[in-house]
N, C-alpha and C positions, 0 to 999 in steps of 0.2 A: 504494500499499500504505499502510495506517493504522500509525504507529509511536508515536503521541501521545496518542489518544485511546481511550478502552475501548470496546468490545470490541478485543482484541486476539490475533490467534491464531498460533500457531509450527506448524511441519508438518515433521515427519522425513519425507526421502523421499533413494533413492537411485537412480540409473541411472533416472528418470523414474518410479520406482515409490513409491506412497504408502506410509508405515510407519506414521505416528500422528500425532495432533494433539492439542492443548492448547489452552486458551484461559485470559485472564484479562478478566474480566467484571464489569461493575460491578453485577450482581443475578444470581442464578442459581435462585432459588427463591420462587415467589410466595407472597407473605405475610411475605416476612421481608428487606423492602428496609431494615431497619435494619442490616443487615449487610453490610459493601461491604469490598473486593473480594471476588470469588469466582475460583477455581480452578474450570475448566469444561470441558467438550467433551472431556475426556481419552479419547484411543482408541486402541488399537495393535492391529492386525492379528492375527488369532490365528497366522496362520504368523510372526509378528516378534514373539511376546511371549516372556518369559524372557531378554531380551537386555540389558537396562538402557534399552532406548527410551522406555519411559513414566515411568522415574525420571529421565532425562533432560530431557524435555520438562516436566515438573513442576519440574524444578531451575530452567530456563528462565523460565518463569514467577516462580516465587519469585524469582528473579534481577531480574526488571521490576519486581515489586512494592518489592520492596527498594530498587530504585533510584528510587521516586518516593518514598521516604521514608515508606512505610508499614506498618505494624507489626504488624499481624494479616493473615492470608488465611484464609477462608472456602471448605468443599467442601460437596457434598452428593453421599451416596451412597447407594445403596439395598442394595449386596452386597460392598463392596471394603473394608471398614472395616479388614481386618488388614492389606492390602496400602499402605493410604494412612499406616495406624501405622508399619510400618516406615520410612515417608516421612519421620517426624517429626510428624504429624498427630494432633492427640488430639480424643476425642470430647466435645463440649458439649452434647447433648442428642440424643433421638429424635423424630422427626417421622411423618406419616404423609402419605403422598403416593399420592393414586389409590388407596386403599386397600393401600396397600402400607408395610410401615414400613422408616425408612430413618435415616441419621443425619446431622446439622449436625456436620462437625468443622471445626477450625482449627489454624492454627499460627503461633506468634508468630513475628515476624522480628526477627533484629539487624543491626547494620552488618555490611558484608562487610568 
C-alpha cells in the first residue's frame, strides 16, 4: 500500500462493505497541470450518504495534504459545489469539461 507518493486513496468500509472513497492526486483535470494537488475520487454509496462519511473522507485527505506542508488543495466538481462549499472549499473559476460546466474549487490549509 502506498502512503508516501501520490496518488493516495482512502476507503471507508465497515464489516467488509465499501462505504466510500476519496483520493489525494497530483493532477485531476486535464489542462490544469499547473494546479496541484487535488482532492478527487470522492464517492459515497447512495445508501450511506448523509452520515458524514464523505466529509470524514475529505478531512482525511486534507489532513494528509496539510501533513505534507502543502497550503492549498484543489477540487473539480460538476454539480456538488454547495456540498463542497460547506466543507470550506471556495470557487476559483468555472470550466467546461466534455460540454458540461463545472467548477474548480480550492481550500487554503493551515497548520494543524
